N, C-alpha and C positions, 0 to 999 in steps of 0.2 A: 448579625447576619452570618449564616453559615458559609464557610469558605469551601469552595468546590475544587476538584482536581483541575478544572479549567482555569480557575483563578490562579492556582499555583503554577501550572505549566506556562501559561501565557504572561504571568506577572501582571495581572490586570490592575492590581492596586497601584503599581508603579508606572505601567505603560499603557493602561487601558483607555477606554473612551474618555475623551476630555482631558487627558493628561498632557501637560505642556512639555514633559520631559522627553529628551532624545539623546541616546548615547553616541559617543564617537564611533567611527568605523571599527577601530580596534576593539573597543568594549563590546560592540554589537557582535563581532565575529566570535569573541570569547564566550558571549552569552549563548550563541548557537552551538558552539562546541560543547559547553557544559550541558546544555539540554540534550544533545546527542549522546554524550557519555552517560547521562543520568537515565535516559529512557531507551536508548537504542543499541541493544546488544548487536543486532544485525548491522546497524550503521558502523559500529566499531570494527566489526569484521570486514565489512565492505571497504572502509576507508583505507585499509592497508593495501588494497589493490588499486586504488585510485591514484593517478599521478599527483604529486604534491601540489602542482600548480592549480589543480582542480578541487582540492579538498575544501577550501573555503566555500566554493559554490555548492558542493554537495552538502556541507553542513547547513548552509542557509536554506537550501531546498528542503532538507530534512526538517529544519525548524519550522518552515512554513507548513509542511504536511502534518507534523506532530501537533502544532498549535491548532490548526484547522480541525483536525480529528478530535482533539479534546474539546474544542468549542462546540463541536457537533454532538459529542457523546457524554461529556462530563460537566455540563453547565448546570445541571439540576432540574431542568425542564425543557420541553421542546420550544416553548415560547422564548425562554431565555437564550437557548441555542440559536434560534433564528435571529434574534436581536443581535447577538454577538457575531454571528456569521455575516450579517449585513454590515456591521462595523468592519470586520476583517476584509470584506470585499471593497469597502470604501478606502481602507488603508492600502490595499493593492493598487487601486487607481491612483492614489496620491504617490505611491512609490514610482509608478511609471511616469508620473509627472515631475519626478525629482524632489518630492516633498516628504520623504519617508521619516517616520519618527519611532515606530516600534523597532526593537533590535533586529527582528527578523527582516524587516524591509530595509533597514539601514544596511544590513549585511548583504541583502540581495541586490541592492541598487547597482553597485559596480559590476556585479556578475551578469546582470541583465545587459549592461552595455558591452562588457567584454565578450560575452558569448552570443549576443544578439538574440536573447530569449524573448519569445512572444508572451503577451499577457494571457492569451486564450487557455493554455494548459493550466495555469494557476486558477483562472476563473472557473474552469470546468471542475477542478477539484472541489472548490467551494460549493459549486452547484450540487455535486454528489452528496456532500455532507448535509446540505440544506434539504435535499430530497429525502434523506433518511429521517427527517423530522415529520414528514407527511406521508411517506409510503413505506409500509412495513410488510407488504405481501406482493408477490409477482405472479402474474397469470401465465406468461409464456416465456420460452427460452429467449426469444428476441428481446423481451423487456429486460431480462437479466443482462444480456449482452449490451444493451443500450446503457444500463447502469455502469457496467464495466468501462464503457467508452468514456465516461466522466470520472469514475473513481480510480481507475488504474492506468489506462493508456496515456494520460497526460504525463505521468511520472516517467515513462519510457521516452517520451518526446523530449522532456527536459534533460534526461541523462544523455541522449544523443546530442542535444544542443551544447551541453557542457563538454562532452568528450570529443565530439566529432565536428562541432560547429553546425549541427543540423544533420538531417538524414535525407537520402534520396527517397522517392516514393516507394521503392522496394524495401529499403531499410525501415522506413516508417511503418509499412504494413507488417513486416516481420516483428518489429518492436511491439506493435499493437497486439499481435497474436500472443507473444510471450506475456505481456502484461495482463491481458484478459485471462489467459490460462492461470496465471498466478493468483488473480483475484478469485476466479472460480474455485481453484484449489482451496483457497482460504475459506470460501463460503461452505464447501462441502466438509471441510475440517472442523469448522466452528459452528455447526448447526445447533448443538446443545447450548453453547455459550450465547450465541446470538438470540436464541429464543428466551432463555431463562433471564438473561441480563438486560436485553433490549426489546424483547417481544418482536423480534424481526425474523422473518423466514425468507431466505433468498432462493429456496427451492422453487422452481416454476411449477405452478399448480398443474399445468398440462402434463408434466412428467411424473407426478406423484401417483403411486399405485395404491389402490384400495379405497374403501369408503371412509368418510369422516377422517381423512388423513391428518388434517391440521389438529383437530381435537385429540386424536390418539397420539400424535407426535408430542403435543404439549404435555400430556399426561406422562408419557414415557420419559421425556427430558426432565421434567420436574421431579419425578420419582427417583431418577438416577438408576433405574433398573428396568427390566422388560417384563412387566406384568402381563402384557398382551403379546404372546409369542407369535400369533398370526400377523399382527402389525409389524413385528420385527422383521419377518420375512418380506413383507411388502416394502418396508423401508430399505432393506438391503438391495432389493431389485431397483428401487428408485435411485439410490446413490450409485449403484453399479452403472446404470444407464448414463447418469450425469458424468461420472468419471470417464466413461468411454467417449462421451462427446467432447471431453476436455483434452484428451491425448492428442488429437490431430492439431490442436492449436500450438502445443509445444513443438510438434514436428514441423509445423509451418514456420515457426519462429527461429528454428536453428540456423537457417540461412543467414541470419544476422551476424553470426560469428565470422562468416567469410566476407562480410561487407564492411567490417570495421578494421581499423588499424590494429596490427598484431598486439601492440602494447595495451590496448583497451579490451581485448577479448576476455581476459580473466574475469572482469566485472560481470560481463554478460553471461559467461559460462557458469559463474556462481549462482546468478539468478535462476538460470535454466535448471541446473542440477538440483538446487534446493527445492524448487517447485516440483520437479519430476519425482524426486525421492520422497517428498511428502505425499504425492499422489500414490506412490507405491505403498507407503505406510497405510494409507486409507484402505487399499486393497488387502494388505496383510492383516488388518484388523477386521476383515470381513465386512467392510462398509458400515460398521455399527457406530457411526459418528453421532447418533442420538444418545449414546451412552458414554463414549470415550472421545478424547481429542488426540488422534494420532499425530505424532510429531517426531522429528529427527532427534536422536540422542545427541548429547554433547560430543561424544566420540565421533559420530557420523559427521557432525558439523566441522570438527577439527580436520577430519580426513578430506572433506570437500575443500576447505580453505587451503590445506597443504597442496592438494592437486592443482587448485587454481593458481597458487603462488609458483608452483613448479612449472606450470604451463607458461605463466607470464615470464618467469626467468629464462625459460628456453627460448621464447620468441625474442626477448631482449638480447640474449646471447647471440642468436642467429643474426639479428639485425646489426650487432656490433662487429660481427666477423666479416 
């Protein structure tokens, strides 16, 4: 039997369906930390801004998301993905009942109690990965926003739960705006990769300019160049419109910085700035994401991290004075 990336990420042979094995809490936390170090460049950067007391929770939440993502995308077939995602949902239920066995859920269990985390955000994330197995095209802008409400917004709610013990209605709304904007930015950035590797198109059909848009998009993405110059102009207009719809979400979310404790603002600032800078890169590349994947350079990421650390150090210094 072929071993898939999902098998390796989730350690299915050791901890998968039917396995009686369960690690200690210390071993489970180390498992999540190793997973984060192996897969999560962004996690490693982010963790340096997170208070030490919250790092185990962040690693466990990252582990949950990483494993669910790979179960959805890297299991070898949609049927196998749905089977494994159903198992992952069952394990989530067992975790909230105090019967965790997979390392992710063993590590999550005490953080759920300590931070009073709800099951709904975790379950919504699984629902998003499950939706990806049956829905590969979106007709309207609202459909894409509904997908983001499952695939992105729950992560922000969990972050607020860990850092702030939950959020006010205003903070939750601002967090949702940021997370939706980040997910949309990723969709516009990854058009070519999503189509070529997953046959998924998150561009809402109602926003796509020109005739036979999907067929011409597929031809362009798979060719890796623009044989149809007229289509490329239509594509640029489409992405420009979607980028312009995304900017107000970032603007709406910035109020969250003022609603959080000063020592936690660096984490949110880094999320915000990383997303907004990526959106600027899409603009700088003339919206041609059917041909290229605009992304921040390593130097730009280092500068952002330095600014976030400086800001965090300044607020800590002010608080200590």
